[in-house]
N, CA, C and O of each residue as an XYZ file, in Angstrom:
304
protein
N     123.588    -48.189    -59.997
C     123.098    -47.874    -58.691
C     121.579    -47.762    -58.784
O     121.040    -47.107    -59.676
N     120.917    -48.405    -57.862
C     119.461    -48.426    -57.849
C     118.939    -47.682    -56.629
O     119.467    -47.830    -55.527
N     117.916    -46.897    -56.831
C     117.296    -46.198    -55.715
C     115.822    -46.544    -55.673
O     115.148    -46.549    -56.703
N     115.329    -46.830    -54.502
C     113.918    -47.112    -54.314
C     113.186    -45.811    -54.042
O     113.634    -44.992    -53.240
N     112.090    -45.631    -54.694
C     111.301    -44.431    -54.502
C     109.943    -44.829    -53.924
O     109.245    -45.674    -54.485
N     109.585    -44.228    -52.824
C     108.275    -44.491    -52.230
C     107.262    -43.434    -52.656
O     106.087    -43.519    -52.300
N     107.710    -42.450    -53.409
C     106.828    -41.403    -53.905
C     105.898    -41.995    -54.959
O     106.372    -42.488    -55.983
N     104.575    -41.958    -54.730
C     103.667    -42.544    -55.712
C     103.565    -41.735    -56.992
O     103.009    -42.206    -57.984
N     104.097    -40.523    -56.979
C     104.029    -39.678    -58.162
C     102.634    -39.122    -58.350
O     101.785    -39.224    -57.464
N     102.408    -38.545    -59.492
C     101.076    -38.050    -59.806
C     100.753    -38.429    -61.234
O     101.640    -38.513    -62.083
N      99.519    -38.651    -61.483
C      99.109    -38.991    -62.835
C      99.145    -40.460    -63.170
O      98.831    -40.840    -64.298
N      99.520    -41.299    -62.223
C      99.577    -42.732    -62.483
C      98.398    -43.412    -61.807
O      98.574    -44.331    -61.007
N      97.195    -42.954    -62.133
C      95.998    -43.506    -61.521
C      94.921    -43.664    -62.585
O      94.986    -43.031    -63.639
N      93.931    -44.507    -62.312
C      92.836    -44.643    -63.275
C      92.127    -43.313    -63.545
O      91.703    -43.061    -64.672
N      91.996    -42.472    -62.535
C      91.344    -41.173    -62.728
C      92.131    -40.310    -63.707
O      91.552    -39.703    -64.608
N      93.434    -40.255    -63.535
C      94.267    -39.430    -64.413
C      94.283    -39.977    -65.835
O      94.161    -39.216    -66.795
N      94.432    -41.287    -65.977
C      94.465    -41.882    -67.306
C      93.149    -41.678    -68.041
O      93.145    -41.384    -69.236
N      92.035    -41.831    -67.338
C      90.732    -41.627    -67.964
C      90.581    -40.195    -68.443
O      90.152    -39.954    -69.571
N      90.932    -39.242    -67.586
C      90.821    -37.830    -67.944
C      91.700    -37.507    -69.156
O      91.257    -36.829    -70.083
N      92.921    -37.983    -69.148
C      93.851    -37.676    -70.238
C      93.399    -38.309    -71.550
O      93.485    -37.674    -72.601
N      92.923    -39.543    -71.505
C      92.480    -40.199    -72.738
C      91.274    -39.480    -73.332
O      91.219    -39.261    -74.542
N      90.303    -39.110    -72.490
C      89.126    -38.383    -72.988
C      89.556    -37.049    -73.594
O      89.074    -36.671    -74.662
N      90.453    -36.339    -72.925
C      90.880    -35.036    -73.440
C      91.719    -35.170    -74.711
O      91.622    -34.319    -75.595
N      92.534    -36.208    -74.825
C      93.291    -36.426    -76.063
C      92.362    -36.698    -77.233
O      92.574    -36.192    -78.335
N      91.337    -37.496    -76.991
C      90.354    -37.754    -78.046
C      89.661    -36.453    -78.437
O      89.462    -36.184    -79.622
N      89.297    -35.653    -77.450
C      88.623    -34.380    -77.725
C      89.509    -33.448    -78.546
O      89.041    -32.838    -79.507
N      90.783    -33.334    -78.175
C      91.680    -32.443    -78.914
C      91.949    -32.951    -80.327
O      92.102    -32.157    -81.256
N      92.005    -34.263    -80.491
C      92.204    -34.830    -81.825
C      91.003    -34.538    -82.714
O      91.152    -34.104    -83.857
N      89.809    -34.782    -82.177
C      88.592    -34.476    -82.939
C      88.520    -32.984    -83.251
O      88.170    -32.597    -84.366
N      88.851    -32.149    -82.270
C      88.811    -30.705    -82.480
C      89.792    -30.240    -83.537
O      89.475    -29.360    -84.337
N      90.978    -30.820    -83.548
C      91.979    -30.425    -84.544
C      91.545    -30.814    -85.949
O      91.694    -30.037    -86.892
N      91.008    -32.020    -86.083
C      90.531    -32.460    -87.400
C      89.352    -31.599    -87.851
O      89.280    -31.199    -89.013
N      88.432    -31.317    -86.936
C      87.276    -30.489    -87.276
C      87.706    -29.067    -87.640
O      87.125    -28.454    -88.536
N      88.707    -28.549    -86.958
C      89.215    -27.213    -87.286
C      89.808    -27.204    -88.688
O      89.617    -26.252    -89.446
N      90.525    -28.262    -89.027
C      91.121    -28.375    -90.353
C      90.044    -28.385    -91.438
O      90.209    -27.768    -92.491
N      88.938    -29.091    -91.173
C      87.855    -29.190    -92.142
C      86.816    -28.078    -91.996
O      85.753    -28.135    -92.614
N      87.120    -27.075    -91.185
C      86.263    -25.904    -91.006
C      84.845    -26.294    -90.582
O      83.858    -25.943    -91.229
N      84.783    -27.038    -89.462
C      83.502    -27.455    -88.889
C      83.417    -26.894    -87.464
O      83.706    -27.600    -86.498
N      83.018    -25.621    -87.339
C      83.055    -24.976    -86.024
C      82.175    -25.634    -84.961
O      82.521    -25.615    -83.780
N      81.054    -26.209    -85.359
C      80.184    -26.875    -84.380
C      80.929    -28.048    -83.734
O      80.868    -28.232    -82.519
N      81.623    -28.831    -84.543
C      82.370    -29.983    -84.025
C      83.540    -29.506    -83.162
O      83.867    -30.142    -82.160
N      84.167    -28.403    -83.539
C      85.264    -27.854    -82.725
C      84.747    -27.505    -81.332
O      85.377    -27.847    -80.332
N      83.605    -26.828    -81.265
C      83.054    -26.447    -79.960
C      82.565    -27.664    -79.174
O      82.695    -27.701    -77.950
N      82.007    -28.651    -79.860
C      81.600    -29.881    -79.175
C      82.809    -30.623    -78.602
O      82.737    -31.192    -77.513
N      83.910    -30.612    -79.337
C      85.119    -31.272    -78.826
C      85.704    -30.496    -77.644
O      86.292    -31.095    -76.743
N      85.550    -29.174    -77.638
C      85.978    -28.390    -76.474
C      85.139    -28.775    -75.259
O      85.654    -28.876    -74.145
N      83.852    -28.989    -75.479
C      82.987    -29.456    -74.396
C      83.385    -30.835    -73.912
O      83.333    -31.116    -72.714
N      83.785    -31.701    -74.836
C      84.245    -33.040    -74.455
C      85.517    -32.965    -73.617
O      85.698    -33.762    -72.697
N      86.394    -32.024    -73.922
C      87.612    -31.843    -73.122
C      87.254    -31.441    -71.688
O      87.876    -31.908    -70.734
N      86.266    -30.588    -71.545
C      85.814    -30.192    -70.204
C      85.195    -31.393    -69.483
O      85.394    -31.569    -68.281
N      84.447    -32.212    -70.218
C      83.875    -33.420    -69.626
C      84.985    -34.356    -69.146
O      84.856    -34.978    -68.091
N      86.066    -34.460    -69.906
C      87.209    -35.280    -69.479
C      87.795    -34.785    -68.172
O      88.124    -35.579    -67.292
N      87.924    -33.479    -68.045
C      88.427    -32.885    -66.811
C      87.498    -33.197    -65.634
O      87.953    -33.558    -64.549
N      86.211    -33.053    -65.864
C      85.225    -33.327    -64.813
C      85.234    -34.813    -64.440
O      85.138    -35.157    -63.262
N      85.349    -35.689    -65.435
C      85.396    -37.128    -65.153
C      86.602    -37.494    -64.294
O      86.493    -38.316    -63.384
N      87.744    -36.892    -64.580
C      88.929    -37.131    -63.761
C      88.711    -36.696    -62.325
O      89.115    -37.386    -61.390
N      88.069    -35.547    -62.153
C      87.797    -35.035    -60.807
C      86.805    -35.943    -60.076
O      86.983    -36.235    -58.893
N      85.756    -36.391    -60.783
C      84.765    -37.284    -60.176
C      85.415    -38.597    -59.765
O      85.166    -39.098    -58.669
N      86.247    -39.158    -60.638
C      86.911    -40.424    -60.311
C      87.880    -40.257    -59.143
O      88.021    -41.157    -58.315
N      88.541    -39.116    -59.078
C      89.433    -38.857    -57.948
C      88.637    -38.808    -56.651
O      89.041    -39.388    -55.644
N      87.500    -38.111    -56.681
C      86.643    -38.024    -55.491
C      86.078    -39.388    -55.110
O      85.787    -39.635    -53.940
N      85.918    -40.287    -56.104
C      85.397    -41.630    -55.848
C      86.477    -42.573    -55.315
O      86.181    -43.714    -54.962
N      87.724    -42.104    -55.255
C      88.797    -42.918    -54.692
C      89.740    -43.530    -55.697
O      90.585    -44.343    -55.322
N      89.627    -43.170    -56.957
C      90.492    -43.747    -57.983
C      91.707    -42.886    -58.311
O      92.449    -43.204    -59.240
N      91.922    -41.820    -57.580
C      93.092    -40.973    -57.778
C      94.261    -41.479    -56.938
O      94.097    -42.400    -56.138
N      95.432    -40.885    -57.116
C      96.605    -41.273    -56.332
C      96.303    -41.023    -54.860
O      95.899    -39.927    -54.473
N      96.505    -42.056    -54.046
C      96.242    -41.956    -52.621
C      94.790    -42.236    -52.261
O      94.432    -42.191    -51.084
N      93.952    -42.523    -53.241
C      92.545    -42.816    -52.982
C      92.358    -44.209    -52.418
O      93.267    -45.038    -52.474
N      91.192    -44.464    -51.881
C      90.923    -45.746    -51.235
C      90.875    -46.910    -52.223
O      91.137    -48.048    -51.832
N      90.551    -46.660    -53.484
C      90.450    -47.725    -54.481
C      91.673    -47.801    -55.391
O      91.729    -48.641    -56.290
N      92.634    -46.942    -55.164
C      93.848    -46.909    -55.997
C      94.865    -47.885    -55.443
O      95.157    -47.877    -54.247
N      95.407    -48.729    -56.314
C      96.444    -49.676    -55.929
C      97.665    -49.421    -56.796
O      97.661    -49.748    -57.983
N      98.715    -48.838    -56.214
C      99.905    -48.533    -57.030
C     100.565    -49.806    -57.540
O     100.591    -50.832    -56.861
N     101.086    -49.714    -58.728
C     101.784    -50.838    -59.357
C     103.288    -50.693    -59.117
O     103.802    -49.577    -59.035
N     103.971    -51.792    -59.007
C     105.424    -51.773    -58.867
C     106.082    -51.414    -60.186
O     105.522    -51.658    -61.254
N     107.265    -50.836    -60.112
C     107.966    -50.418    -61.324
C     108.898    -51.487    -61.778
O     109.581    -51.321    -62.789
């Protein structure tokens, strides 16, 4: 049985993907730096995670979020 969903969902936009990728990179760098006891790099990676969050918000405001003017949903 197949059901069609018109719900665009959340997180399936260029803004969300960009934010998540930047934050994943930041957390990976932070974890490695924590392991090697490099506190400066840990704090810099925390700052990068915040930058990822801000970038997602900026891209959403620019229309690249779900429901934005530049967002084009893909078929499943």
